[in-house]
A tleap script that builds the chain and sets N, CA, C and O, in Angstrom:
source leaprc.protein.ff14SB
mol = sequence {
  NMET ASN GLY GLY PRO ALA PRO ILE THR GLY
  SER PRO HIE ALA GLY ARG ALA PRO TRP GLY
  GLY GLU ALA ALA ASP PRO ALA ALA ALA PRO
  SER LEU ASP ASP SER ALA PRO GLU SER PRO
  PRO VAL ASP PRO ALA PRO GLU ALA VAL PRO
  LEU LYS GLY TRP ALA TRP LEU THR GLY GLY
  MET LEU CYS LEU VAL THR GLY VAL LEU TRP
  THR ALA GLN GLY LEU ASP LEU VAL THR ASN
  SER SER MET SER GLY MET ARG ILE PHE THR
  VAL ILE GLY PRO LEU VAL ALA ILE ALA GLY
  LEU ALA LEU ILE VAL ILE GLY VAL ARG THR
  ARG SER LYS TYR LYS ARG SER LEU SER CALA
}
set mol.1.N position { -24.259 -7.244 -37.545 }
set mol.1.CA position { -24.524 -6.965 -36.136 }
set mol.1.C position { -23.374 -5.814 -35.519 }
set mol.1.O position { -22.163 -5.998 -35.394 }
set mol.2.N position { -24.044 -4.760 -35.232 }
set mol.2.CA position { -23.269 -3.784 -34.722 }
set mol.2.C position { -22.265 -3.802 -33.289 }
set mol.2.O position { -21.496 -2.900 -32.956 }
set mol.3.N position { -22.476 -4.909 -32.664 }
set mol.3.CA position { -21.625 -5.254 -31.540 }
set mol.3.C position { -22.280 -4.538 -30.181 }
set mol.3.O position { -21.839 -4.911 -29.095 }
set mol.4.N position { -23.213 -3.625 -30.212 }
set mol.4.CA position { -23.804 -3.112 -28.987 }
set mol.4.C position { -25.139 -3.738 -28.616 }
set mol.4.O position { -25.586 -4.596 -29.376 }
set mol.5.N position { -25.811 -3.404 -27.544 }
set mol.5.CA position { -27.011 -3.921 -27.230 }
set mol.5.C position { -27.999 -3.193 -28.367 }
set mol.5.O position { -27.721 -2.108 -28.877 }
set mol.6.N position { -29.088 -3.898 -28.651 }
set mol.6.CA position { -30.071 -3.461 -29.477 }
set mol.6.C position { -31.045 -2.612 -28.743 }
set mol.6.O position { -31.540 -3.096 -27.725 }
set mol.7.N position { -31.390 -1.424 -29.110 }
set mol.7.CA position { -32.363 -0.592 -28.393 }
set mol.7.C position { -33.961 -1.199 -28.173 }
set mol.7.O position { -34.509 -1.776 -29.112 }
set mol.8.N position { -34.462 -1.069 -27.224 }
set mol.8.CA position { -35.583 -1.517 -26.815 }
set mol.8.C position { -36.700 -0.698 -27.616 }
set mol.8.O position { -36.763 0.524 -27.479 }
set mol.9.N position { -37.504 -1.331 -28.382 }
set mol.9.CA position { -38.447 -0.652 -29.258 }
set mol.9.C position { -39.747 -0.730 -28.508 }
set mol.9.O position { -39.885 -1.634 -27.685 }
set mol.10.N position { -40.774 0.193 -28.730 }
set mol.10.CA position { -41.905 0.176 -28.087 }
set mol.10.C position { -42.185 0.338 -26.710 }
set mol.10.O position { -43.189 -0.053 -26.115 }
set mol.11.N position { -40.997 1.082 -26.158 }
set mol.11.CA position { -40.978 1.292 -24.684 }
set mol.11.C position { -40.496 2.855 -24.456 }
set mol.11.O position { -39.926 3.522 -25.319 }
set mol.12.N position { -40.801 3.267 -23.259 }
set mol.12.CA position { -40.585 4.688 -23.054 }
set mol.12.C position { -38.829 4.868 -22.953 }
set mol.12.O position { -38.319 5.977 -22.799 }
set mol.13.N position { -38.108 3.738 -23.054 }
set mol.13.CA position { -36.660 3.655 -23.049 }
set mol.13.C position { -36.098 3.560 -24.381 }
set mol.13.O position { -34.874 3.518 -24.506 }
set mol.14.N position { -36.758 3.527 -25.252 }
set mol.14.CA position { -36.387 3.509 -26.679 }
set mol.14.C position { -35.320 4.421 -27.055 }
set mol.14.O position { -35.628 5.572 -26.745 }
set mol.15.N position { -34.366 4.349 -27.517 }
set mol.15.CA position { -33.390 5.177 -28.141 }
set mol.15.C position { -32.334 5.486 -26.861 }
set mol.15.O position { -31.405 6.272 -27.047 }
set mol.16.N position { -32.492 4.933 -25.758 }
set mol.16.CA position { -31.540 5.226 -24.549 }
set mol.16.C position { -30.612 4.190 -24.486 }
set mol.16.O position { -30.962 3.047 -24.782 }
set mol.17.N position { -29.296 4.482 -24.083 }
set mol.17.CA position { -28.424 3.705 -23.785 }
set mol.17.C position { -28.818 2.699 -22.434 }
set mol.17.O position { -29.646 3.083 -21.608 }
set mol.18.N position { -28.264 1.635 -22.338 }
set mol.18.CA position { -28.661 0.592 -21.176 }
set mol.18.C position { -28.506 1.370 -19.679 }
set mol.18.O position { -29.252 1.101 -18.737 }
set mol.19.N position { -27.496 2.306 -19.613 }
set mol.19.CA position { -26.944 2.949 -18.193 }
set mol.19.C position { -27.566 4.171 -18.138 }
set mol.19.O position { -27.055 5.052 -17.446 }
set mol.20.N position { -28.769 4.420 -18.859 }
set mol.20.CA position { -29.493 5.574 -18.748 }
set mol.20.C position { -29.310 6.871 -19.641 }
set mol.20.O position { -30.164 7.733 -19.848 }
set mol.21.N position { -28.185 6.832 -20.060 }
set mol.21.CA position { -27.721 8.103 -20.989 }
set mol.21.C position { -28.357 7.871 -22.530 }
set mol.21.O position { -28.891 6.862 -22.988 }
set mol.22.N position { -28.128 9.050 -23.100 }
set mol.22.CA position { -28.482 8.954 -24.541 }
set mol.22.C position { -27.661 7.913 -25.242 }
set mol.22.O position { -26.482 7.828 -24.900 }
set mol.23.N position { -28.180 6.986 -26.314 }
set mol.23.CA position { -27.485 6.165 -27.144 }
set mol.23.C position { -26.436 6.832 -28.073 }
set mol.23.O position { -26.826 7.817 -28.699 }
set mol.24.N position { -25.342 6.482 -28.219 }
set mol.24.CA position { -24.375 7.270 -28.998 }
set mol.24.C position { -24.799 7.045 -30.609 }
set mol.24.O position { -25.109 5.944 -31.064 }
set mol.25.N position { -24.760 8.225 -31.347 }
set mol.25.CA position { -25.137 8.158 -32.754 }
set mol.25.C position { -23.696 7.670 -33.597 }
set mol.25.O position { -22.845 8.554 -33.696 }
set mol.26.N position { -23.444 6.626 -34.073 }
set mol.26.CA position { -22.243 6.403 -34.736 }
set mol.26.C position { -21.796 7.329 -35.775 }
set mol.26.O position { -20.602 7.584 -35.935 }
set mol.27.N position { -22.941 7.954 -36.645 }
set mol.27.CA position { -22.573 8.973 -37.587 }
set mol.27.C position { -21.856 10.250 -36.833 }
set mol.27.O position { -21.020 10.928 -37.430 }
set mol.28.N position { -22.215 10.503 -35.585 }
set mol.28.CA position { -21.667 11.882 -35.040 }
set mol.28.C position { -20.423 11.584 -34.356 }
set mol.28.O position { -19.924 12.484 -33.682 }
set mol.29.N position { -19.793 10.352 -34.434 }
set mol.29.CA position { -18.588 10.239 -33.857 }
set mol.29.C position { -17.383 10.883 -34.630 }
set mol.29.O position { -17.249 10.845 -35.853 }
set mol.30.N position { -16.531 11.475 -33.743 }
set mol.30.CA position { -15.304 12.386 -34.407 }
set mol.30.C position { -14.441 11.344 -35.004 }
set mol.30.O position { -14.173 10.236 -34.539 }
set mol.31.N position { -13.975 11.990 -36.333 }
set mol.31.CA position { -13.144 11.073 -37.272 }
set mol.31.C position { -11.826 11.253 -36.614 }
set mol.31.O position { -11.555 12.299 -36.025 }
set mol.32.N position { -10.875 10.103 -36.715 }
set mol.32.CA position { -9.805 10.223 -36.497 }
set mol.32.C position { -8.864 10.885 -37.590 }
set mol.32.O position { -8.634 10.264 -38.628 }
set mol.33.N position { -8.353 12.060 -37.381 }
set mol.33.CA position { -7.728 12.826 -38.199 }
set mol.33.C position { -6.203 12.892 -37.876 }
set mol.33.O position { -5.949 13.286 -36.738 }
set mol.34.N position { -5.165 12.584 -38.655 }
set mol.34.CA position { -3.772 12.660 -38.558 }
set mol.34.C position { -3.349 14.065 -38.588 }
set mol.34.O position { -2.169 14.244 -38.286 }
set mol.35.N position { -4.106 15.197 -38.910 }
set mol.35.CA position { -3.824 16.633 -38.946 }
set mol.35.C position { -3.974 17.230 -37.243 }
set mol.35.O position { -3.781 18.416 -36.979 }
set mol.36.N position { -4.311 16.291 -36.277 }
set mol.36.CA position { -4.629 16.726 -34.945 }
set mol.36.C position { -3.312 16.795 -34.224 }
set mol.36.O position { -2.572 15.811 -34.218 }
set mol.37.N position { -2.932 18.103 -33.513 }
set mol.37.CA position { -1.785 18.331 -32.886 }
set mol.37.C position { -1.363 17.146 -32.092 }
set mol.37.O position { -2.203 16.420 -31.559 }
set mol.38.N position { -0.066 16.928 -31.998 }
set mol.38.CA position { 0.436 15.781 -31.032 }
set mol.38.C position { 0.685 16.426 -29.754 }
set mol.38.O position { 1.094 17.586 -29.694 }
set mol.39.N position { 0.472 15.778 -28.824 }
set mol.39.CA position { 0.592 16.137 -27.494 }
set mol.39.C position { 2.017 16.172 -27.026 }
set mol.39.O position { 2.749 15.317 -27.524 }
set mol.40.N position { 2.511 16.947 -26.219 }
set mol.40.CA position { 4.040 16.998 -26.003 }
set mol.40.C position { 4.417 15.432 -25.338 }
set mol.40.O position { 3.583 14.739 -24.755 }
set mol.41.N position { 5.713 15.083 -25.540 }
set mol.41.CA position { 6.201 13.748 -24.934 }
set mol.41.C position { 6.133 14.057 -23.465 }
set mol.41.O position { 6.345 15.119 -22.880 }
set mol.42.N position { 5.719 12.643 -22.922 }
set mol.42.CA position { 5.607 12.529 -21.639 }
set mol.42.C position { 7.183 12.238 -21.054 }
set mol.42.O position { 7.961 11.605 -21.766 }
set mol.43.N position { 7.524 12.640 -19.977 }
set mol.43.CA position { 8.483 12.042 -19.469 }
set mol.43.C position { 8.285 10.811 -18.637 }
set mol.43.O position { 7.428 10.725 -17.758 }
set mol.44.N position { 9.159 9.830 -18.979 }
set mol.44.CA position { 9.021 8.538 -18.395 }
set mol.44.C position { 9.064 8.638 -16.679 }
set mol.44.O position { 9.649 9.539 -16.079 }
set mol.45.N position { 8.450 7.715 -16.143 }
set mol.45.CA position { 8.325 7.733 -14.628 }
set mol.45.C position { 9.998 7.282 -14.045 }
set mol.45.O position { 10.731 6.442 -14.568 }
set mol.46.N position { 10.233 7.946 -13.080 }
set mol.46.CA position { 11.466 7.693 -12.380 }
set mol.46.C position { 11.497 6.216 -12.140 }
set mol.46.O position { 10.505 5.567 -11.810 }
set mol.47.N position { 12.589 5.767 -12.309 }
set mol.47.CA position { 12.851 4.336 -11.887 }
set mol.47.C position { 12.471 3.958 -10.590 }
set mol.47.O position { 12.774 4.688 -9.646 }
set mol.48.N position { 11.841 2.904 -10.414 }
set mol.48.CA position { 11.444 2.513 -8.966 }
set mol.48.C position { 12.572 2.044 -8.253 }
set mol.48.O position { 13.304 1.198 -8.768 }
set mol.49.N position { 12.817 2.548 -7.004 }
set mol.49.CA position { 13.911 1.987 -6.087 }
set mol.49.C position { 13.082 1.287 -5.096 }
set mol.49.O position { 12.160 1.832 -4.489 }
set mol.50.N position { 13.538 -0.274 -4.912 }
set mol.50.CA position { 13.023 -1.163 -4.001 }
set mol.50.C position { 13.595 -0.669 -2.676 }
set mol.50.O position { 14.737 -0.246 -2.492 }
set mol.51.N position { 12.609 -0.794 -1.781 }
set mol.51.CA position { 12.651 -0.594 -0.348 }
set mol.51.C position { 13.299 -1.608 0.563 }
set mol.51.O position { 12.699 -2.356 1.335 }
set mol.52.N position { 14.330 -1.551 0.414 }
set mol.52.CA position { 15.295 -2.621 0.920 }
set mol.52.C position { 15.501 -2.357 2.437 }
set mol.52.O position { 15.918 -1.239 2.739 }
set mol.53.N position { 15.233 -3.346 3.525 }
set mol.53.CA position { 15.352 -3.153 4.843 }
set mol.53.C position { 14.285 -2.761 5.579 }
set mol.53.O position { 14.240 -3.033 6.778 }
set mol.54.N position { 13.185 -1.999 4.891 }
set mol.54.CA position { 12.146 -1.583 5.636 }
set mol.54.C position { 11.213 -2.484 6.347 }
set mol.54.O position { 10.544 -2.134 7.319 }
set mol.55.N position { 11.202 -3.733 5.780 }
set mol.55.CA position { 10.513 -4.838 6.687 }
set mol.55.C position { 10.972 -5.200 8.123 }
set mol.55.O position { 10.388 -5.457 9.175 }
set mol.56.N position { 12.378 -5.104 7.687 }
set mol.56.CA position { 13.254 -5.344 8.981 }
set mol.56.C position { 13.020 -4.319 10.187 }
set mol.56.O position { 12.802 -4.608 11.364 }
set mol.57.N position { 13.113 -3.134 9.644 }
set mol.57.CA position { 12.923 -2.022 10.600 }
set mol.57.C position { 11.571 -1.849 11.030 }
set mol.57.O position { 11.399 -1.315 12.126 }
set mol.58.N position { 10.502 -2.239 10.302 }
set mol.58.CA position { 9.293 -2.063 10.878 }
set mol.58.C position { 9.021 -3.086 12.000 }
set mol.58.O position { 8.693 -2.700 13.122 }
set mol.59.N position { 9.160 -4.398 11.692 }
set mol.59.CA position { 9.237 -5.698 12.341 }
set mol.59.C position { 9.958 -5.253 13.926 }
set mol.59.O position { 9.392 -5.394 15.010 }
set mol.60.N position { 10.920 -4.863 13.772 }
set mol.60.CA position { 11.977 -4.480 14.844 }
set mol.60.C position { 11.390 -3.439 15.763 }
set mol.60.O position { 11.479 -3.530 16.987 }
set mol.61.N position { 10.727 -2.347 15.077 }
set mol.61.CA position { 10.244 -1.252 15.901 }
set mol.61.C position { 8.932 -2.039 16.762 }
set mol.61.O position { 8.813 -2.019 17.987 }
set mol.62.N position { 8.086 -2.659 15.891 }
set mol.62.CA position { 6.852 -3.293 16.713 }
set mol.62.C position { 7.240 -4.311 17.969 }
set mol.62.O position { 6.579 -4.488 18.992 }
set mol.63.N position { 8.567 -4.960 17.581 }
set mol.63.CA position { 8.906 -6.019 18.714 }
set mol.63.C position { 9.409 -5.087 19.768 }
set mol.63.O position { 9.207 -5.336 20.957 }
set mol.64.N position { 10.073 -3.999 19.367 }
set mol.64.CA position { 10.902 -3.227 20.589 }
set mol.64.C position { 9.588 -2.673 21.418 }
set mol.64.O position { 9.494 -2.960 22.612 }
set mol.65.N position { 8.659 -1.942 20.827 }
set mol.65.CA position { 7.693 -1.185 21.512 }
set mol.65.C position { 6.708 -2.350 22.392 }
set mol.65.O position { 6.295 -2.150 23.534 }
set mol.66.N position { 6.472 -3.472 21.660 }
set mol.66.CA position { 5.679 -4.687 22.281 }
set mol.66.C position { 6.437 -4.932 23.506 }
set mol.66.O position { 5.878 -4.864 24.601 }
set mol.67.N position { 7.686 -5.214 23.386 }
set mol.67.CA position { 8.705 -5.707 24.374 }
set mol.67.C position { 8.649 -4.783 25.733 }
set mol.67.O position { 8.517 -5.224 26.875 }
set mol.68.N position { 8.760 -3.596 25.407 }
set mol.68.CA position { 8.898 -2.462 26.434 }
set mol.68.C position { 7.547 -2.504 27.123 }
set mol.68.O position { 7.499 -2.510 28.353 }
set mol.69.N position { 6.467 -2.534 26.397 }
set mol.69.CA position { 5.217 -2.533 26.981 }
set mol.69.C position { 5.056 -3.672 27.998 }
set mol.69.O position { 4.824 -3.548 29.200 }
set mol.70.N position { 5.194 -4.627 27.406 }
set mol.70.CA position { 5.145 -6.300 28.302 }
set mol.70.C position { 5.921 -5.879 29.248 }
set mol.70.O position { 5.280 -5.960 30.296 }
set mol.71.N position { 7.215 -5.372 29.486 }
set mol.71.CA position { 8.103 -5.433 30.468 }
set mol.71.C position { 7.699 -4.495 31.444 }
set mol.71.O position { 8.069 -4.622 32.611 }
set mol.72.N position { 6.790 -3.325 30.983 }
set mol.72.CA position { 6.238 -2.304 31.909 }
set mol.72.C position { 5.084 -3.062 32.768 }
set mol.72.O position { 5.017 -2.974 33.994 }
set mol.73.N position { 4.180 -3.820 31.967 }
set mol.73.CA position { 3.153 -4.652 32.601 }
set mol.73.C position { 3.421 -5.356 33.296 }
set mol.73.O position { 2.636 -5.555 34.224 }
set mol.74.N position { 4.551 -6.040 33.231 }
set mol.74.CA position { 5.074 -7.332 34.165 }
set mol.74.C position { 5.536 -6.714 35.404 }
set mol.74.O position { 5.237 -7.302 36.444 }
set mol.75.N position { 6.304 -5.483 35.492 }
set mol.75.CA position { 6.626 -4.565 36.492 }
set mol.75.C position { 5.529 -4.155 37.124 }
set mol.75.O position { 5.728 -3.958 38.322 }
set mol.76.N position { 4.327 -3.934 36.716 }
set mol.76.CA position { 3.065 -3.532 37.168 }
set mol.76.C position { 3.190 -1.851 37.164 }
set mol.76.O position { 2.647 -1.210 38.064 }
set mol.77.N position { 3.865 -1.252 36.204 }
set mol.77.CA position { 3.878 0.064 35.881 }
set mol.77.C position { 2.885 0.517 35.014 }
set mol.77.O position { 2.796 1.724 34.786 }
set mol.78.N position { 2.126 -0.283 34.499 }
set mol.78.CA position { 1.053 -0.121 33.488 }
set mol.78.C position { -0.206 -0.755 34.318 }
set mol.78.O position { -0.342 -1.966 34.493 }
set mol.79.N position { -0.931 0.052 34.708 }
set mol.79.CA position { -2.257 -0.563 35.534 }
set mol.79.C position { -3.370 -0.784 34.647 }
set mol.79.O position { -3.389 -0.506 33.449 }
set mol.80.N position { -4.303 -1.309 35.327 }
set mol.80.CA position { -5.586 -1.544 34.681 }
set mol.80.C position { -5.491 -2.569 33.421 }
set mol.80.O position { -6.234 -2.341 32.467 }
set mol.81.N position { -4.771 -3.486 33.381 }
set mol.81.CA position { -4.484 -4.516 32.499 }
set mol.81.C position { -4.717 -5.802 33.081 }
set mol.81.O position { -4.776 -5.968 34.300 }
set mol.82.N position { -4.883 -6.937 32.032 }
set mol.82.CA position { -5.046 -8.115 32.683 }
set mol.82.C position { -3.655 -8.884 32.836 }
set mol.82.O position { -3.529 -9.895 33.527 }
set mol.83.N position { -2.578 -8.256 32.076 }
set mol.83.CA position { -1.284 -8.428 32.234 }
set mol.83.C position { -0.442 -7.831 33.340 }
set mol.83.O position { 0.701 -8.200 33.609 }
set mol.84.N position { -1.024 -7.001 33.874 }
set mol.84.CA position { -0.384 -6.190 34.752 }
set mol.84.C position { 0.190 -6.855 36.198 }
set mol.84.O position { -0.653 -7.416 36.897 }
set mol.85.N position { 1.350 -6.824 36.594 }
set mol.85.CA position { 1.672 -7.661 37.629 }
set mol.85.C position { 1.970 -8.979 37.327 }
set mol.85.O position { 2.431 -9.542 38.320 }
set mol.86.N position { 1.883 -9.791 36.229 }
set mol.86.CA position { 2.198 -10.913 35.835 }
set mol.86.C position { 3.747 -10.946 35.643 }
set mol.86.O position { 4.277 -10.331 34.717 }
set mol.87.N position { 4.538 -11.768 36.650 }
set mol.87.CA position { 5.796 -11.771 36.611 }
set mol.87.C position { 6.621 -12.350 35.196 }
set mol.87.O position { 7.777 -12.081 34.869 }
set mol.88.N position { 5.689 -13.183 34.516 }
set mol.88.CA position { 6.270 -13.955 33.244 }
set mol.88.C position { 6.657 -12.700 32.348 }
set mol.88.O position { 7.812 -12.608 31.931 }
set mol.89.N position { 5.846 -11.876 32.091 }
set mol.89.CA position { 6.008 -10.534 31.269 }
set mol.89.C position { 7.133 -9.820 31.585 }
set mol.89.O position { 7.666 -9.273 30.620 }
set mol.90.N position { 7.694 -9.651 32.744 }
set mol.90.CA position { 9.174 -9.160 33.076 }
set mol.90.C position { 10.375 -9.820 32.449 }
set mol.90.O position { 11.452 -9.263 32.236 }
set mol.91.N position { 10.043 -11.170 32.158 }
set mol.91.CA position { 11.058 -11.940 31.346 }
set mol.91.C position { 10.963 -11.980 30.068 }
set mol.91.O position { 11.987 -12.009 29.386 }
set mol.92.N position { 9.398 -11.991 29.355 }
set mol.92.CA position { 9.188 -12.086 27.878 }
set mol.92.C position { 9.384 -10.960 27.267 }
set mol.92.O position { 9.768 -10.986 26.097 }
set mol.93.N position { 9.168 -9.777 27.908 }
set mol.93.CA position { 9.211 -8.536 27.430 }
set mol.93.C position { 10.460 -7.833 27.101 }
set mol.93.O position { 10.555 -7.105 26.113 }
set mol.94.N position { 11.530 -8.077 28.027 }
set mol.94.CA position { 12.950 -7.795 27.445 }
set mol.94.C position { 13.432 -8.487 26.477 }
set mol.94.O position { 14.296 -7.931 25.798 }
set mol.95.N position { 13.017 -9.930 26.113 }
set mol.95.CA position { 13.513 -10.588 25.133 }
set mol.95.C position { 12.903 -10.209 23.907 }
set mol.95.O position { 13.655 -10.275 22.934 }
set mol.96.N position { 11.600 -9.784 23.670 }
set mol.96.CA position { 11.108 -9.311 22.743 }
set mol.96.C position { 11.758 -8.133 22.300 }
set mol.96.O position { 12.078 -8.110 21.111 }
set mol.97.N position { 12.030 -7.115 23.030 }
set mol.97.CA position { 12.665 -6.097 22.994 }
set mol.97.C position { 14.286 -6.187 22.392 }
set mol.97.O position { 14.821 -5.545 21.488 }
set mol.98.N position { 14.749 -7.118 23.168 }
set mol.98.CA position { 16.150 -7.593 22.364 }
set mol.98.C position { 16.044 -7.930 20.961 }
set mol.98.O position { 16.732 -7.457 20.056 }
set mol.99.N position { 15.021 -8.880 20.847 }
set mol.99.CA position { 14.776 -9.426 19.575 }
set mol.99.C position { 14.505 -8.084 18.485 }
set mol.99.O position { 15.120 -7.970 17.425 }
set mol.100.N position { 13.524 -7.163 18.942 }
set mol.100.CA position { 13.166 -5.960 17.973 }
set mol.100.C position { 14.607 -5.246 17.819 }
set mol.100.O position { 14.867 -4.696 16.749 }
set mol.101.N position { 15.439 -5.248 18.750 }
set mol.101.CA position { 16.655 -4.203 18.489 }
set mol.101.C position { 17.578 -4.894 17.407 }
set mol.101.O position { 18.162 -4.282 16.512 }
set mol.102.N position { 17.629 -6.341 17.631 }
set mol.102.CA position { 18.297 -7.019 16.607 }
set mol.102.C position { 17.892 -7.082 15.161 }
set mol.102.O position { 18.697 -7.175 14.235 }
set mol.103.N position { 16.480 -7.020 15.024 }
set mol.103.CA position { 15.809 -6.661 13.732 }
set mol.103.C position { 16.104 -5.454 13.148 }
set mol.103.O position { 16.258 -5.398 11.928 }
set mol.104.N position { 16.222 -4.333 13.944 }
set mol.104.CA position { 16.482 -3.109 13.870 }
set mol.104.C position { 17.751 -2.806 13.218 }
set mol.104.O position { 17.832 -1.971 12.317 }
set mol.105.N position { 18.808 -3.519 13.691 }
set mol.105.CA position { 20.154 -3.556 13.076 }
set mol.105.C position { 20.216 -4.179 11.887 }
set mol.105.O position { 20.798 -3.689 10.919 }
set mol.106.N position { 19.539 -5.455 11.874 }
set mol.106.CA position { 19.490 -5.929 10.553 }
set mol.106.C position { 18.875 -4.973 9.335 }
set mol.106.O position { 19.281 -4.917 8.174 }
set mol.107.N position { 18.041 -4.413 9.797 }
set mol.107.CA position { 17.268 -3.368 8.874 }
set mol.107.C position { 18.209 -2.276 8.421 }
set mol.107.O position { 18.380 -1.985 7.237 }
set mol.108.N position { 18.795 -1.702 9.425 }
set mol.108.CA position { 19.743 -0.608 8.994 }
set mol.108.C position { 20.977 -1.183 8.267 }
set mol.108.O position { 21.438 -0.484 7.365 }
set mol.109.N position { 21.582 -2.381 8.540 }
set mol.109.CA position { 22.698 -2.752 7.684 }
set mol.109.C position { 22.301 -3.188 6.333 }
set mol.109.O position { 23.042 -2.992 5.370 }
set mol.110.N position { 20.994 -3.856 6.212 }
set mol.110.CA position { 20.429 -4.068 4.944 }
set mol.110.C position { 20.379 -2.763 3.926 }
set mol.110.O position { 20.741 -2.700 2.752 }
set mol.111.N position { 19.865 -1.849 4.691 }
set mol.111.CA position { 19.765 -0.428 4.031 }
set mol.111.C position { 20.899 -0.002 3.438 }
set mol.111.O position { 20.966 0.276 2.241 }
set mol.112.N position { 22.085 0.089 4.447 }
set mol.112.CA position { 23.145 0.732 4.093 }
set mol.112.C position { 24.007 0.133 3.116 }
set mol.112.O position { 24.751 0.772 2.372 }
set mol.113.N position { 23.846 -1.495 3.151 }
set mol.113.CA position { 24.384 -2.107 2.124 }
set mol.113.C position { 24.055 -1.865 0.710 }
set mol.113.O position { 24.863 -1.784 -0.215 }
set mol.114.N position { 22.469 -1.735 0.639 }
set mol.114.CA position { 21.826 -1.455 -0.828 }
set mol.114.C position { 22.278 -0.101 -1.089 }
set mol.114.O position { 22.497 0.107 -2.282 }
set mol.115.N position { 22.478 0.871 -0.315 }
set mol.115.CA position { 22.703 2.074 -0.942 }
set mol.115.C position { 24.018 2.405 -1.117 }
set mol.115.O position { 24.332 3.466 -1.655 }
set mol.116.N position { 24.886 1.547 -0.689 }
set mol.116.CA position { 26.461 1.548 -1.051 }
set mol.116.C position { 26.495 0.680 -2.403 }
set mol.116.O position { 27.482 0.922 -3.097 }
set mol.117.N position { 25.825 -0.048 -2.787 }
set mol.117.CA position { 25.603 -1.017 -3.962 }
set mol.117.C position { 25.192 0.016 -5.205 }
set mol.117.O position { 25.682 -0.100 -6.329 }
set mol.118.N position { 24.180 1.088 -4.829 }
set mol.118.CA position { 23.680 1.821 -5.571 }
set mol.118.C position { 24.955 2.942 -6.060 }
set mol.118.O position { 25.199 3.183 -7.242 }
set mol.119.N position { 25.556 3.444 -5.107 }
set mol.119.CA position { 26.837 4.523 -5.403 }
set mol.119.C position { 27.926 3.891 -6.051 }
set mol.119.O position { 28.692 4.586 -6.719 }
set mol.120.N position { 28.134 2.460 -5.928 }
set mol.120.CA position { 29.161 2.039 -6.628 }
set mol.120.C position { 29.208 1.720 -8.033 }
set mol.120.O position { 30.259 1.334 -8.543 }
savepdb mol mol.pdb
quit
């Protein structure tokens, strides 16, 4: 058994590979010769550096922007919104923005602590 699909005999597709190309002739396959020139050595990929603190920074920025937007909507500075003029967002917005600032501080400290550990 040759391991490949058998060609369909008696059809216009006889001798063609299942994907539509010509069937490969095993006799025409190039031989593996040890005299072939070696390729130059490939430099290994640089060591991956983990992204420490970026999740905290990204979450903090999202909270900060959302908090500022909600505050502006609660103060009716942003019009044509279903949240405009709703006073609850003048309370929720600054709380979310302060939480975002806290997340940013955590992210910056995490990154700086990790960078210091690399240099030590």
